[in-house]
C-alpha positions in Angstrom: 190.9 -144.6 -8.0 193.2 -144.0 -10.4 194.6 -140.7 -11.6 193.9 -138.9 -14.7 196.6 -136.6 -16.6 194.1 -133.8 -15.1 195.3 -135.2 -11.5 198.9 -135.1 -12.6 198.4 -131.5 -13.8 196.9 -130.8 -10.4 199.9 -132.0 -8.6 202.5 -130.4 -10.8 200.8 -127.2 -10.8 201.0 -127.4 -6.4 204.4 -128.3 -6.4 205.6 -125.6 -9.1 203.5 -123.0 -7.6 201.5 -122.3 -10.7 198.1 -123.2 -11.8 196.4 -125.9 -13.8 195.3 -122.9 -16.2 198.7 -121.4 -16.2 200.0 -125.1 -17.4 197.5 -125.4 -20.1 198.1 -122.1 -21.4 200.2 -121.0 -23.9 202.4 -119.2 -21.9 206.2 -119.0 -22.9 207.4 -118.1 -19.3 210.1 -120.1 -18.3 208.7 -121.1 -15.1 204.9 -122.9 -16.9 207.1 -124.2 -19.7 208.9 -126.8 -16.8 206.0 -127.4 -14.9 203.8 -128.1 -18.5 207.3 -130.0 -19.4 207.3 -132.3 -16.0 203.3 -132.6 -15.9 203.7 -134.1 -19.4 206.7 -136.0 -18.5 204.8 -137.7 -15.5 201.2 -138.3 -17.2 203.7 -140.4 -19.5 206.1 -142.0 -17.1 203.2 -142.8 -13.8 200.3 -142.8 -16.1 201.3 -144.1 -19.2 199.2 -141.9 -21.2 199.8 -142.3 -25.0 201.4 -139.0 -26.6 198.5 -138.2 -28.9 196.4 -138.3 -25.7 198.6 -136.1 -23.4 199.1 -133.9 -26.6 195.4 -133.4 -26.5 195.1 -133.0 -22.6 197.3 -130.5 -23.1 196.0 -128.7 -25.8 198.8 -129.1 -28.5 198.3 -130.4 -31.7 200.9 -132.9 -32.1 202.0 -135.9 -30.0 206.1 -134.6 -30.9 205.7 -131.4 -28.6 205.1 -133.7 -26.0 208.1 -136.1 -27.4 210.1 -133.2 -26.9 209.0 -132.1 -23.1 209.8 -135.7 -21.9 213.1 -135.6 -23.4 213.6 -132.2 -22.4 212.5 -133.6 -18.7 214.6 -136.9 -19.4 217.7 -134.6 -19.7 217.3 -132.0 -17.1 216.4 -135.0 -14.7 220.3 -136.4 -15.3 221.8 -133.1 -15.3 220.1 -130.9 -12.6 220.0 -132.4 -9.1 217.3 -130.0 -8.3 214.8 -131.5 -11.1 215.6 -134.5 -10.2 214.4 -134.1 -6.3 211.7 -132.5 -7.5 210.3 -134.9 -9.5 211.0 -137.8 -7.4 209.2 -135.8 -4.5 205.9 -135.5 -6.8 206.2 -139.3 -8.6 206.6 -140.4 -4.3 203.5 -137.9 -3.6 201.3 -139.2 -6.0 202.0 -142.9 -5.7 201.3 -142.3 -1.7 198.1 -140.9 -2.5 197.3 -144.2 -4.3 196.6 -142.1 -7.4 199.2 -143.9 -9.4 199.0 -147.7 -9.4 
């Protein structure tokens, strides 16, 4: 079965110690923002979901919000070993679960 954005949100929430509701909320807490950005990034990278569709799934008005999140995570992945390893583990777990093809 192919994963959905909701599946990615659930996996990211578990990995970051937050809830899917937190990720979809308007919270500005740093931990939740990081999880939200990671979920947007993985939805784009692993699922190939369009920016407008990701924005809609996250209750955001504009796809530019998703572009910003993806760029921030790409930069953090390059500059932060912890972020890179966490994302690699998440990607591997989603692929192992055969959620991503």
